[in-house]
Steps between C-alpha positions, in 0.01 A plus 500: 500500500291281728499522874386195706290590793398238767182593668469181714511531869665150555797347337435256212510125597460198265232276654492240224730244683287522811182449294664207329587333836152565630344330201729202548417471865126514425543228245686277742231557762226417255679173417532408866132580560404282210712211633347538845151500350581177303640337809193591713280366224691172487489450881136590503425235241715244687306580821171447316621163366615389848170610650315297233718193569442535875132522446497192280710308758261605778208376295682167431579460873141574594377247245740228638395581855134467403572164329692383807219598731255320273710184509517527880123535527462208270739281698327591823179351388395183676554290192857620465600542864622138527729543199642826655566314829674218318712742304612678818586168656700391200686832481589466865615141446715608207659770710583251772644253252716772346672553835811281533577401856824334397631813337394713797676274744815508287494881491451513876782253550741739322397798712430342838791560747596250768297520817177607329213255453199540269190379685227597251461611140179642362491617130233756412421604144301819429267578207780639283702170541762638735622239752575592862664258755408521861787337691512407864857467619664437834841617613684784674488854366848515345438184291159626384663827395750301295209313343334825399822626345546182305140516377555861385799395298312203351331548156209279615381708807387860472445742789535261791374651829416389854132544582497348845705326773450334833730338742488124559336401830742420780480318827425806717166601645239534234740367235668842463861592501697820433589562137873502427710483179607139562158348552292342225213707364230413249487744212234548234658605164319610182680503164387512141624187326606475137525146374770418247400454136558181306809651330647594837432149642678343200794734538529427870478123439772516228716700727454241771559196275786660299699731729761738366841331428672794673300429812596132486864598460489740793332235717756234402792733569356592839459131584865434393626788715301371795637147461854634463467699824362199682792289370760754626359504849667258745288229636375575842410143582780318691527128429570275792673161462273211570603336825500116508212342683564417866537132572330341796584162661854478367639462155305323225623162382644502154294363221593172335718537197597856573871414496555582860658211704306381794 
């Protein structure tokens, strides 16, 4: 006969499931650390490649700048200074020729409200080729505000703004008069101008020469309605019967052969 005697001071617990979960967690953590290490290595290599590309681009830019400076020094020599002056003159002439006064006047005609007069136009082109118009207009304040709103909604004018104003001289002492909303004032307006391309000019010309048939139909119907209304209105002009001319010195003698007995 055997007698089982337990000499342990604590109850028996099976720790194998806990050890199994601990090993699994350590394996997952090791995989995550490996992926992080691979990602850091990839980003480090990408950063090295980008730094190398940036360095090569900086070297290329420095080389181009040195070449440009060398060309400038060569063109500034006395033998080539005349050619540089002629090139600048030709470039300025080409810029002036590329500006279309007719197109600019047409664009201003579509945006200019009644009561505002354009007294001066000065086109200015910067080094980047952007064109700025300096306009000098005359009119009252309300009309000039309408002009600015029309220019803001136009695709040809960008950022129109008033840069100066002065009242027209009056007949008072010193040629001064109090400023009011109804008086005419000279305004200086600046606006970046974008000329229409060749395709846009052709499209506008075709639209002008060949209008939409629906537009024609609407215009004809409006004209017919106007003529019908005018026909229904009674005539306000009263006709007066022509009175016979007054006779002086008695009755006129009858003409021979008129059939009236003498």
